[in-house]
C-alpha positions in Angstrom: 81.6 120.4 99.7 82.9 123.4 97.5 80.2 125.7 98.2 81.4 127.6 94.6 83.0 125.4 92.5 85.0 126.9 89.2 83.5 125.5 86.3 86.5 124.8 84.3 88.4 123.3 86.9 85.4 121.3 87.3 85.8 120.1 83.8 89.0 119.8 84.1 89.3 117.4 87.3 86.1 115.8 86.1 88.8 114.4 83.6 90.7 112.2 85.8 88.5 109.8 88.0 88.0 110.8 91.5 89.8 114.3 91.2 86.5 116.3 90.4 85.1 114.6 93.4 88.4 115.2 95.9 87.7 118.9 94.7 84.3 118.9 95.3 85.2 117.9 99.4 84.1 114.3 98.7 87.8 112.6 99.5 86.3 109.1 100.6 84.3 108.8 97.1 87.1 110.6 94.8 89.7 107.8 96.2 87.6 105.2 96.0 86.7 105.9 92.1 90.6 106.8 91.5 91.7 103.6 93.1 89.7 101.4 91.3 89.9 103.3 88.1 94.2 103.3 88.6 94.1 99.8 90.1 92.3 98.2 87.0 94.9 100.0 84.6 97.8 98.4 86.8 96.3 94.8 86.6 96.2 95.0 82.9 99.9 94.3 82.1 99.2 91.1 84.5 97.3 89.6 81.9 98.0 90.3 78.9 100.1 87.3 77.8 98.0 84.9 80.1 94.4 85.1 80.7 93.2 86.5 78.0 89.7 86.7 79.3 90.9 88.5 82.9 92.8 90.9 80.6 89.8 92.1 78.7 87.6 92.2 81.7 90.1 94.6 83.2 90.5 96.4 80.2 86.7 96.8 80.1 86.2 98.2 83.3 88.8 100.9 82.5 86.4 103.1 80.0 83.5 102.0 82.7 84.8 103.5 85.4 85.7 106.6 83.9 82.5 107.1 82.7 80.4 106.2 86.3 83.3 108.5 87.8 83.1 111.3 85.0 79.0 111.2 85.1 78.9 110.6 89.1 80.9 113.9 89.6 78.9 115.7 87.7 75.3 115.8 89.8 77.2 117.8 92.5 78.1 121.1 90.9 74.6 121.6 89.7 73.0 121.0 93.0 71.7 123.3 94.9 73.0 124.1 98.7 70.5 121.9 100.8 71.2 118.9 98.1 75.3 119.6 99.0 74.9 119.7 102.5 72.7 116.4 102.6 75.8 114.4 100.9 77.3 112.8 102.6 80.8 111.4 102.2 81.4 107.8 102.0 83.5 105.1 100.5 82.0 103.5 97.3 80.7 100.3 98.6 79.8 101.6 101.9 76.3 100.4 101.5 77.3 96.6 101.3 80.0 96.7 104.3 77.0 96.3 107.2 76.0 92.9 105.0 79.4 91.6 105.1 79.9 92.5 108.8 76.5 89.8 109.7 77.6 87.2 106.9 80.9 86.1 107.5 80.5 83.6 104.3 79.8 86.5 102.0 82.7 88.0 103.1 84.7 84.7 102.9 83.2 84.7 99.4 84.3 88.1 98.2 88.5 87.6 100.1 88.3 84.6 98.1 87.4 85.9 94.5 89.8 88.9 95.1 92.3 86.6 96.6 92.3 84.2 93.4 92.1 86.7 90.7 95.5 88.7 92.4 97.2 84.8 92.3 96.5 84.6 89.0 97.7 88.1 88.2 100.9 87.5 90.6 101.1 83.7 88.4 100.4 85.6 84.8 103.5 88.2 85.5 105.9 85.1 86.7 105.1 83.2 84.1 105.5 86.2 81.2 108.7 87.4 83.1 110.0 84.6 83.6 109.3 81.4 82.8 108.1 82.3 78.9 111.8 84.2 79.1 113.9 81.4 80.0 112.1 78.7 77.6 113.1 80.2 74.8 116.2 80.7 76.1 117.2 77.3 75.3 116.1 77.5 72.0 118.2 78.6 69.4 115.7 81.6 68.0 117.1 84.1 70.2 121.5 84.0 70.1 122.0 87.3 70.6 120.7 87.0 74.1 122.3 89.2 77.4 123.7 86.6 80.1 122.0 85.2 82.2 122.3 87.2 85.2 121.4 90.5 83.2 117.8 89.4 82.5 117.2 88.6 86.1 118.4 91.5 87.2 116.8 93.2 84.3 113.6 91.2 85.2 113.8 91.7 89.3 111.4 94.2 89.8 108.8 92.5 87.5 109.8 88.5 89.6 109.3 90.6 92.9 105.9 92.2 92.5 104.6 89.0 90.9 105.4 87.3 93.9 104.0 90.3 95.9 100.5 90.0 94.7 100.7 86.0 94.9 101.4 86.8 98.5 98.8 89.0 98.5 96.1 86.9 97.8 97.3 84.2 99.9 97.0 86.5 103.0 93.2 87.1 101.5 92.2 83.5 101.5 93.9 82.2 104.0 94.4 84.7 106.9 90.8 85.2 108.2 90.5 81.4 108.0 92.9 81.5 110.7 91.5 83.7 112.7 88.6 82.3 112.5 89.8 79.0 113.8 91.6 80.6 116.8 88.3 82.4 117.8 86.6 78.8 117.5 89.6 77.3 119.6 89.1 80.0 122.0 85.6 79.8 122.3 85.6 75.7 123.0 88.1 76.2 126.0 86.1 78.7 127.2 
């Protein structure tokens, strides 16, 4: 951990979730806060048109994560040197990791939940950027729309991102299940 942190730099870095932790030398904790914060921000647009409850949940999570990171960081500059030496850097939620290793059913539930949220995010994005746009195209409300191929090219990054998010969700749900079945078959053969 940083021996004598500059108070002004501590304040500046504490404004970005995780950056202050990184400044103090707690890289894993800083990366955890930063990834969680920016992942929530990245998911907000996915749910803006389709699943309003998840949109509100991610929108509400952003300030909560910011405050949690801010106040978690400010514990460290005020510590004595002995307390700083006792601090061990680790990712957020590492206390739950042994429970998931020893309980595959709990890990499966978490992967299933994250996979479902990712699939819903991808479907919401596909609907808002692809389906709804082309449903409106056939009505006379937008007579001055660009040609169809121009619209597809403009929306390709969003559509590709949505398909990628859906694929990651499907992998989270089904990949480990295939490994468990394969391991069970190998155990039965022995």
